[in-house]
C-alpha positions as CSV (number, residue, x, y, z in Angstrom):
1,M,115.2,99.5,90.6
2,I,118.3,97.6,91.6
3,R,120.3,100.8,91.5
4,K,117.8,102.4,94.0
5,R,118.1,99.4,96.3
6,V,121.9,99.4,96.2
7,G,121.9,103.2,96.9
8,A,119.6,102.7,99.8
9,C,121.8,99.9,101.2
10,V,125.0,101.9,100.8
11,A,123.3,104.8,102.6
12,G,122.0,102.5,105.4
13,L,125.5,101.0,105.8
14,A,127.0,104.4,106.0
15,A,124.5,105.4,108.7
16,W,125.2,102.3,110.7
17,G,128.9,102.9,110.4
18,L,128.5,106.5,111.7
19,L,126.3,105.3,114.5
20,A,128.9,102.6,115.5
21,A,131.5,105.4,115.5
22,G,129.3,107.4,117.8
23,D,128.6,110.2,115.2
24,V,124.9,110.5,115.8
25,S,124.8,114.1,114.5
26,A,126.2,113.0,111.1
27,V,123.4,110.4,110.8
28,A,120.8,113.0,111.7
29,A,122.2,115.3,109.0
30,M,122.0,112.5,106.4
31,Q,118.2,112.1,107.1
32,A,117.3,115.7,107.7
33,P,115.0,117.5,105.2
34,A,116.6,120.2,103.1
35,A,116.7,123.5,104.8
36,Q,115.3,126.6,103.1
37,S,118.2,128.0,101.1
38,S,116.5,130.8,99.4
39,S,116.5,134.4,100.6
40,T,112.7,134.4,100.2
41,V,110.9,134.5,103.6
42,E,107.6,133.3,102.1
43,R,106.8,129.6,102.7
44,T,104.7,127.5,100.4
45,V,102.7,124.4,101.3
46,W,101.0,122.1,98.8
47,Y,97.8,120.5,100.0
48,F,96.9,117.4,97.9
49,Y,93.6,115.7,97.7
50,K,92.6,112.5,96.0
51,V,88.9,112.6,95.4
52,R,87.0,109.3,95.0
53,W,86.1,108.4,91.5
54,G,83.0,110.2,90.3
55,F,82.9,112.9,93.0
56,Q,85.4,115.5,91.6
57,D,82.8,118.1,90.6
58,E,81.1,117.8,94.0
59,F,84.4,118.1,95.8
60,V,85.4,121.2,93.9
61,A,82.0,122.8,94.4
62,L,82.1,122.2,98.1
63,F,85.7,123.5,98.3
64,K,84.8,126.6,96.4
65,K,81.7,127.3,98.5
66,N,83.0,126.5,102.0
67,H,86.8,126.4,102.2
68,L,88.1,128.9,99.6
69,P,86.4,131.9,101.2
70,V,88.1,130.9,104.5
71,L,91.5,130.8,102.8
72,K,90.8,134.1,101.0
73,A,89.8,135.8,104.3
74,Q,93.2,134.7,105.8
75,Q,94.9,136.0,102.7
76,E,93.1,139.4,103.1
77,A,94.2,139.5,106.7
78,G,97.9,139.1,105.5
79,R,98.6,135.6,106.8
80,M,98.9,134.3,103.2
81,T,100.2,136.0,100.1
82,A,98.7,133.6,97.6
83,V,96.2,130.8,97.3
84,R,96.1,128.8,94.0
85,T,94.3,125.6,93.1
86,F,95.3,123.0,90.5
87,V,94.1,119.8,88.8
88,P,96.1,117.5,86.7
89,T,96.0,118.3,83.0
90,Y,95.3,114.7,82.0
91,H,93.5,111.9,83.8
92,G,96.1,109.6,85.2
93,D,98.8,112.3,84.8
94,G,102.1,111.2,86.4
95,R,101.6,109.1,89.5
96,A,97.8,109.9,89.4
97,D,97.7,109.9,93.2
98,W,96.0,113.3,93.4
99,T,93.1,114.9,91.7
100,F,93.1,118.4,93.3
101,A,95.8,120.5,94.9
102,V,96.0,123.8,96.7
103,A,99.2,125.8,96.9
104,I,99.2,128.3,99.7
105,T,102.1,130.7,100.1
106,F,102.4,132.1,103.6
107,R,103.9,135.5,104.4
108,D,106.7,133.8,106.4
109,T,107.3,130.8,108.7
110,A,105.8,132.5,111.7
111,A,102.5,133.0,109.7
112,M,102.6,129.4,108.6
113,M,103.0,128.1,112.1
114,A,100.7,130.5,113.9
115,P,97.1,129.7,114.7
116,S,95.0,130.4,111.7
117,G,92.0,132.0,113.3
118,E,89.9,129.8,111.0
119,D,87.2,129.0,113.6
120,A,86.3,132.7,114.0
121,I,86.4,133.2,110.2
122,V,84.1,130.2,109.7
123,R,81.6,131.5,112.4
124,R,81.6,135.0,110.7
125,L,81.2,133.7,107.1
126,Y,78.8,130.8,107.8
127,P,76.1,131.7,110.3
128,D,74.3,128.4,109.5
129,Q,76.9,126.3,111.2
130,A,74.9,123.1,110.9
131,T,74.8,123.3,107.1
132,F,78.5,124.3,107.0
133,K,79.6,121.4,109.2
134,K,77.4,118.9,107.2
135,E,78.9,120.1,103.9
136,E,82.5,120.1,105.2
137,Q,81.9,116.5,106.5
138,R,80.7,115.6,103.0
139,R,83.8,117.2,101.4
140,F,86.0,114.8,103.4
141,E,83.7,111.8,103.0
142,I,84.3,111.8,99.3
143,L,88.1,111.8,99.6
144,D,90.3,108.8,99.3
145,A,93.3,110.7,100.6
146,H,94.6,114.1,101.7
147,W,98.2,115.1,102.6
148,D,100.2,118.3,103.1
149,V,103.7,119.0,101.8
150,P,105.4,122.1,103.3
151,L,108.1,123.0,100.8
152,N,111.6,124.4,101.4
153,E,112.8,126.4,98.4
154,L,116.2,125.3,97.4
155,S,118.3,127.9,95.6
156,L,120.6,126.3,93.1
157,D,121.9,129.5,91.5
158,K,125.0,129.7,93.7
């Protein structure tokens, strides 16, 4: 714990020193996220969900019924190359701050950043929009948290 704090203080002092010297670009580089260093053009994003206690089965059922088909339609259209879902192996595994995760691999950065076309897909797949919207609202009501983590693959082979 102390080592982390000392490291953070040293990094902070270094940043202040660079700022005082007028080297703003060096400070920005210290805080910038890692760039994609792999030759792979695909981009992966992890979507994490923390479901309220006692509602995991309901959440998974709603996800499978209403959201997974939308993701699969985007995959069939070529925007995504893979959609995979995960749950922790053990209750309380690791930090225990998530109970369900989705890993989506996009064809490339352009596909990841482009409009998803999800609204049109939802209208096509779910003609009863009132039921769909009610169930999607419920899916998010039973969440404690949700966050997205776009990943940059870091090649360490070189």
